[in-house]
N, C-alpha and C positions, 0 to 999 in steps of 0.2 A: 681824549676822544669822546668820553661820556658827556662832558660839558658842551662840546660842539653839537652833538646829536640832540641834547636837551634844548639848547638854544635854537636849533633849526626847527624842532617840533613846536616850540613855543611861538616862534615867528609864524610858522605855517598855520597854527591854530588861531592866531590873532588876526590874520589877514581878512577873513570874512567879517569880523567885527569892525574893522576899520572901514571897510567898504560899505557896511550897512548904516553907518551913522549919517544922519542928515538926509535920508531918503524918504521923508514924509510928504507924500503927495496927497493933500487934503481933498483934492477933487476926484481921487480914485474911489471906485465903488468898494474897495477892500480896506479903506481907512475907517477905523472905528474909534470913537471917543470913549475910551475905557473908563476914564474918570467919571464922566456923567453917567455911564451905565452902572458903575459901582455905587455911586451916590443914590441914584434912583432905586436900585435894588435894596439898599439899606433902608431907605425911607419906606418902601413898600413892605419890607419885612417888619419894620417897627410898627407900622399901622396895623398889619394883620395880627401881630403879637398882642398889641393893645386891645384890639377888638375881641380876640380870643379870651383874654383875661376878663374883659368886661362881661362877656356872655357867661363865663363860668361863675363869676361873682354876683351876677344879677339875680340868680335864683329862679329864673324862668326856664332854665334848661332842665328837662325831665330826664335825668341820667338814671341808669339802671340801679345804681347803688342807693338811690333815694326812694325808689318805688318799692311798695310792698308787694309780695307775691299775690297775684290775682286769682290763682287757682287753689282749690282745696283738694287734698289728696283723698279724702274720705268719700266724696260724692262722685268722683270720676269713674267711669266704667273701665274695667281692665282691658288692656289692648290685646292681650292674648288670652283666649278662653280655653278651658280644657278641651282637648280634641281638635282644635283648629290648626295646630302645627303638625305638619306631616314630615316624616323623615324619608329621604330617598334611598 
């Protein structure tokens, strides 16, 4: 009995797959060329990655870790002066 039920479920699960094969209507607005889309995306990602590496290695990028601090702590006025803060 178990084998018959398993066979029936397998056949019922496989019927939609048999019906779906060969239904490629290339004139349909919902038909997508996934291979070309994937290849185009990989080319775009490769170009953007190469440009990013070139910008980082060119030395013209003014990153924060390369800059020296522009402010000196000794000359700056204090932000809070005595008596300016009030407690409620």
